[in-house]
N, C-alpha and C positions, 0 to 999 in steps of 0.2 A: 052820387057815389063818391066816396073818398078813397083815394089810393094811399096805401101805407108806404112810407119811404122804407127802403131796406136799411137794415142797420149799417153803420159805417164799417168798412172793411178793417180788419185788425191784422196787423203785421207783428208776428212774434219777435220779440227782441231777446237779448241775451239773458236778462235777469227778471224782467217783469213777471210777477206772479211767483217767482222763485220756485218753480216746479222742481220736484226732486227727480233727477234722472238716475235711474238705477244702472249701476255698472253691470255690464253683461257682455255677451257676444256682440261685437260690432260697436260698442261704446268705449271710447278712449279719452285720455287726457293729453293735452299738449300744454307745455308751460314755457312762456317766453318773457324775457326782460329786455326792454328797449327804451330805457329812460323813464320818465314819469308815466305811471300806469294809467292815468286818466286818458291820455291820447291813445295809448296802445289798446286799451279796452274799447274805446270809442271806435277806432278803425276796424278792429275785428268784428265788433257787434254790428256796425253799419254794413259791412261787406258780407258777413255770414249769418247774421241774426235771423234771417228768414228760413234757415235750414231747420229741419225737424230735430228736436232735442239738442240744439246748439245752445251753449251757455258760456259766457265769459265773466270771470270774477277777478277783481283786482285783489292783490295780496302780497305776501312777503315770503321769500324762500332763499335758500343758499347761504344762510348765516348760522350763528351759534345760539343766539338767545331764544329762549322759549317764550311763546306768545308775545312777540314784540309789538309795540305800539307804533303808530305813524311817526310820532315825535322821536322815538328811539331809533327807528330805521333812518330817518332823515339826518340824525346826528352822525351817521356813519359808523357808530360803535358796535353794531350788532352783526355786521357782515352780510346782512340780508340785502337782496335787491328788491326794488319795487317790480312786481311781475304781474302777469295775467295768466290765469289757468283757464284753458278752454276745455269744455266737455263737448264731444261731437260723436256722430256716428260715422263709421268708416265708409258706409255706403253713400254718404252725402258729400264728403270731401276727404281727400287723402292727406296724410300727414305731410308728405312732400310738398303739396300745394300750400299748406299752412306755413311751412318753413319758408318757402319762397315769398309768400305774402309778408311774413315777418321781416325779411330782408328788404322788400320793396318799400316798407313804410318807416324806415329809420336809417340813420347813418351808422353802419356796423364797423366803420373804420376808425372810430375814436375810442380811446381807452377811458372807461369810467366817466363818460360824458355824453350827453345829448343836448345840443344847443347850449343854453346858459346853465343847464342843470349839471352840476359836477359832483363827483364822489362815487364810490363803489356801488352805492345804492342805485345808481343810474346806469350801471354797466349793461352792455349788450350780452345776453346769454340765452342759450337754449338748454333747458333742463329736461333731459330725456327720461322716459318712463320704462323703456325696454331696450334691449340690444338692437332690435329692428329700428326703433326710432333713432338710436345713436348712429347707426349706419346710414340711415336716410338723411339725417341732419348733416353729417359729414359730406355725403355725396352732393346734396343740394348746395352746401357751402362752397364746395369746389366749383360747381357749375356756375353759381352766381359770381364767384371771384373771376372766373375765366371770361364769362360773357358780359358782365356789367361793371366790374370794379377793377379792371386791369390796372396795375400800377398803384393801387390803393389797397394795401393788405387788410383783409377782414380780421378783426381782433375779437370777434364774438367768442365767448367761452361756451364750450359744449361739455356739459357736465351732468352727472346722474342727478335726477330729481331727489330732493330730500323732503323734509317735513314742510308742509304747506300751511300757511296761516292766512285765512281770508282777512282782508283789510276791514277797517271799521265801516259800518253801513253807509256813512255819508260819502265814502269814496266810490261806492258802487254806482255805475251809470252816471258818474259825476258830470260829464259834459252834456248828457241828455237833460239832467236836472238843473244844470247851471250853464245855459247856452253861451254866456259871456265869460265863462270861467277860463282860467289859464290853460293854454294848450301849447306844448313845446313846439317851436317852429320846425323841428326836424321830423315831426310826425306828419308825413305827407307821402305821396307816391313819387318814387324816384325814377321809375320806368314803367 
């Protein structure tokens, strides 16, 4: 008698399969910029990628140019930030938790800079999609400032989300596909 091995377990990640998540009740977007998007996407995907319908996509937002390329954004001429847009279900994780995680995983006290990456494209920013998100982002920012960053003012911009441009395919899941790739040293857990 031969025993069949069970198939290896699969763990859903942020983009694998690129399933379409339909916007609807309980499905929301959260958009964060915290330096190089490779590390930001990697940390969110690693921590929340197991949740149902969770997706993290690297891209560009907050600028003036239409359909910017990576090269254009890196030049600093478009006004866009390298950012990550999350799609998630509110029953799985709260927006406030995502905002706190965002703060835990980068240095929000430096203007237009994360580690060696400098320029407005590497700014710390929260791009809110609703009035409720704006209020929660401000509330969590105040709590983080008081509890974890006393004496070091948070300079994160909290601004209304504008047009979103997904980054080129080779940027998606970059650190999963390039394990030895560049990762900004500021992308780590601070508390």
